[in-house]
C-alpha positions as CSV (number, residue, x, y, z in Angstrom):
1,M,-11.6,-29.5,6.5
2,G,-12.9,-26.3,4.9
3,A,-10.5,-24.2,7.0
4,V,-7.6,-26.3,6.1
5,A,-8.4,-26.2,2.4
6,A,-8.7,-22.4,2.5
7,W,-5.3,-22.1,4.3
8,T,-3.5,-24.3,1.8
9,F,-4.9,-22.5,-1.3
10,P,-2.0,-21.4,-3.4
11,A,-0.7,-17.9,-2.7
12,A,-2.1,-15.2,-5.0
13,A,0.2,-13.9,-7.7
14,V,1.3,-10.4,-7.0
15,A,-1.2,-7.8,-8.5
16,S,-2.9,-10.5,-10.6
17,D,-6.3,-9.0,-11.5
18,R,-7.8,-12.4,-12.0
19,V,-6.7,-13.7,-8.6
20,A,-7.5,-10.4,-6.9
21,H,-11.0,-10.7,-8.4
22,L,-11.4,-14.2,-7.2
23,L,-10.4,-13.2,-3.7
24,G,-12.5,-10.0,-3.7
25,M,-9.5,-7.7,-3.4
26,Q,-9.7,-4.2,-4.7
27,T,-7.3,-3.1,-7.5
28,H,-9.3,-0.2,-9.0
29,L,-11.4,2.8,-8.0
30,D,-15.0,3.2,-9.1
31,D,-14.1,6.6,-10.4
32,R,-12.7,6.2,-13.9
33,H,-11.6,9.8,-14.1
34,G,-8.9,9.5,-11.5
35,V,-6.1,7.3,-10.1
36,A,-5.0,6.6,-6.6
37,L,-1.5,6.9,-5.2
38,T,-0.6,4.4,-2.5
39,F,2.6,3.9,-0.6
40,D,3.8,0.8,1.3
41,D,6.3,-0.1,4.1
42,G,6.3,3.1,6.2
43,P,6.4,5.2,8.1
44,H,10.0,6.2,7.5
45,P,11.6,9.1,9.3
46,Q,13.0,10.6,6.1
47,G,11.2,9.0,3.2
48,T,7.6,9.5,4.5
49,L,8.1,13.1,5.4
50,A,9.8,13.9,2.0
51,V,6.9,12.2,0.1
52,L,4.4,14.1,2.2
53,D,6.0,17.4,1.3
54,A,6.0,16.4,-2.4
55,L,2.4,15.4,-2.3
56,G,1.6,18.7,-0.7
57,R,3.3,20.6,-3.6
58,L,1.4,18.4,-6.1
59,G,-1.9,18.7,-4.3
60,A,-2.2,14.9,-4.4
61,P,-4.0,12.7,-1.8
62,A,-2.6,9.3,-1.1
63,A,-3.0,6.2,1.0
64,F,-0.2,4.9,3.2
65,F,-0.1,1.3,4.2
66,L,1.9,1.1,7.4
67,T,3.5,-1.8,9.2
68,G,2.7,-1.9,12.9
69,E,6.3,-2.2,13.9
70,Q,7.4,0.9,12.0
71,A,4.3,2.9,13.2
72,L,5.4,2.2,16.8
73,E,9.0,3.1,16.0
74,Y,8.1,6.4,14.3
75,P,4.8,7.5,15.8
76,S,5.2,11.2,15.1
77,V,5.7,10.4,11.4
78,A,2.6,8.2,11.4
79,R,0.6,11.0,12.9
80,E,1.8,13.4,10.4
81,I,0.3,11.4,7.5
82,V,-3.1,11.8,9.0
83,A,-2.5,15.4,10.0
84,R,-1.9,16.2,6.3
85,G,-5.2,14.6,5.3
86,H,-4.0,11.3,3.9
87,T,-5.4,7.8,4.5
88,V,-3.6,5.2,6.6
89,G,-4.1,1.4,6.1
90,V,-2.5,-1.7,7.5
91,H,0.4,-3.6,5.8
92,G,0.8,-6.2,8.5
93,H,2.7,-5.9,11.7
94,R,6.1,-7.3,10.8
95,H,5.9,-7.3,6.9
96,R,5.8,-11.1,6.6
97,L,3.8,-13.6,4.5
98,L,0.7,-14.6,6.4
99,T,0.0,-17.4,3.9
100,L,2.9,-19.3,5.6
101,R,1.2,-18.9,9.0
102,G,-1.9,-20.3,10.7
103,P,-5.2,-18.5,11.2
104,G,-4.6,-17.6,14.8
105,E,-1.2,-16.2,14.1
106,S,-2.4,-14.2,11.1
107,M,-5.3,-12.7,13.1
108,A,-2.9,-11.8,15.8
109,D,-0.6,-10.0,13.3
110,L,-3.5,-8.1,11.9
111,R,-4.8,-7.0,15.3
112,L,-1.3,-5.9,16.4
113,A,-0.9,-3.8,13.2
114,Q,-4.4,-2.3,13.6
115,D,-3.8,-1.4,17.2
116,A,-0.4,0.1,16.4
117,V,-1.7,2.3,13.6
118,A,-4.8,3.3,15.5
119,H,-2.7,4.1,18.7
120,T,-0.1,6.2,16.8
121,T,-2.4,8.0,14.4
122,G,-5.7,8.3,16.3
123,T,-7.4,6.8,13.3
124,I,-8.9,3.3,13.0
125,P,-7.5,1.9,9.7
126,R,-10.0,0.3,7.4
127,L,-7.8,-0.8,4.5
128,Y,-5.4,-3.8,4.3
129,R,-2.6,-4.6,1.9
130,P,-0.8,-7.9,2.4
131,P,3.0,-7.8,2.3
132,Y,4.2,-8.6,-1.2
133,G,0.6,-8.5,-2.4
134,V,0.4,-12.2,-1.5
135,A,-2.8,-13.6,0.1
136,N,-5.1,-16.6,0.0
137,P,-8.8,-17.0,1.0
138,A,-8.0,-17.5,4.7
139,V,-5.9,-14.3,4.9
140,V,-8.6,-12.3,3.1
141,L,-11.2,-13.8,5.5
142,A,-9.1,-12.9,8.5
143,A,-8.7,-9.3,7.2
144,R,-12.5,-9.0,6.7
145,R,-13.1,-10.3,10.2
146,A,-10.8,-7.6,11.5
147,G,-12.9,-5.0,9.7
148,L,-10.3,-4.4,7.0
149,R,-10.9,-4.1,3.3
150,P,-8.2,-5.9,1.3
151,V,-6.6,-3.7,-1.4
152,L,-4.0,-4.6,-4.0
153,W,-3.1,-2.4,-7.0
154,A,-3.4,-2.2,-10.8
155,R,0.3,-1.3,-11.5
156,W,3.5,-0.7,-9.6
157,G,6.7,1.3,-10.1
158,R,9.2,-1.4,-9.0
159,D,10.8,1.4,-6.9
160,W,12.1,-1.0,-4.4
161,E,14.8,-2.3,-6.8
162,R,18.4,-1.2,-6.4
163,R,18.6,-0.5,-10.2
164,A,15.4,1.6,-10.3
165,T,15.6,5.3,-11.2
166,G,13.1,8.1,-11.0
167,A,12.5,7.9,-14.7
168,S,12.0,4.1,-14.7
169,V,9.6,4.2,-11.8
170,A,7.5,6.9,-13.4
171,A,7.5,5.0,-16.7
172,N,6.5,1.7,-15.1
173,V,3.6,3.2,-13.2
174,T,2.2,5.4,-15.9
175,R,2.7,3.5,-19.2
176,D,-0.7,3.2,-20.9
177,L,-2.3,4.7,-17.8
178,R,-6.0,4.2,-17.4
179,G,-8.5,5.8,-15.2
180,G,-9.5,4.0,-12.0
181,E,-6.1,2.4,-11.5
182,I,-4.5,2.1,-8.1
183,L,-0.8,2.7,-8.2
184,L,1.8,1.1,-5.9
185,L,4.9,3.0,-4.7
186,H,7.0,2.9,-1.5
187,D,7.9,5.7,0.9
188,A,10.3,3.6,3.0
189,D,13.4,1.4,2.5
190,H,12.9,-0.8,5.6
191,Y,12.4,-3.9,3.5
192,S,13.9,-2.9,0.2
193,A,17.1,-1.4,-1.3
194,P,18.7,1.2,0.9
195,G,17.7,4.7,-0.1
196,S,15.1,3.5,-2.5
197,W,12.6,6.1,-1.2
198,R,14.7,8.7,-2.9
199,T,14.0,7.1,-6.2
200,T,10.3,7.2,-5.4
201,L,10.5,10.8,-4.5
202,A,12.3,11.6,-7.8
203,A,9.5,9.8,-9.7
204,L,6.6,11.8,-8.3
205,P,6.8,14.9,-10.6
206,G,6.9,12.7,-13.7
207,I,4.0,10.6,-12.4
208,A,2.0,13.8,-11.8
209,A,2.7,15.1,-15.3
210,A,1.7,11.8,-16.9
211,V,-1.5,11.7,-14.9
212,A,-2.4,15.3,-16.0
213,E,-1.5,14.5,-19.6
214,A,-3.9,11.5,-19.6
215,G,-6.6,13.9,-18.5
216,L,-6.9,12.2,-15.1
217,S,-6.4,13.4,-11.5
218,F,-5.4,12.0,-8.2
219,R,-8.2,10.6,-6.0
220,A,-8.2,9.6,-2.4
221,L,-8.5,5.9,-1.5
222,R,-10.8,5.6,1.5
């Protein structure tokens, strides 16, 4: 009865601090002098490499939440993320809502994603971000049983939208920026508007400028 109740718990609102807190999902860093850049949906053969180059120029660390299916499709790109000193996490295997699936199927998805990321990067992932930021207690429990720490975000750039621009993404993710916040962007367009990674890329210099102006700096999410 307890397992059934956990599984039918209403799906968490995307990036809701209250729901994230109730589920024990991270949205902030302990370090209030920095912010963390995170990127979802990769790896992507053009987007990820372009973002990595931009991060190198900015001297900014980041965490990349990879889907297992894309890691297997582009293993050399997945390896490059780690080779350049960034963190890799799990974003599911097939970018689907696990709240709509049973415990066994959810655990299988997480294990497949973990194995894919570990196999392609040589690094065992320790972080998990549910697709769409949607989770319930059972999904969080499955992630923890797989040795993964669930991570959401404090603010997002809405860079996946067709109408987004570099300026709008930078404004969304830095307006009233506060130390300790985890920022969500995307380095791939596998599950969003075609070419949207170019919008993310265009936003990065503006984001970096806003972070510096706020007296903050980029911190690694580990």
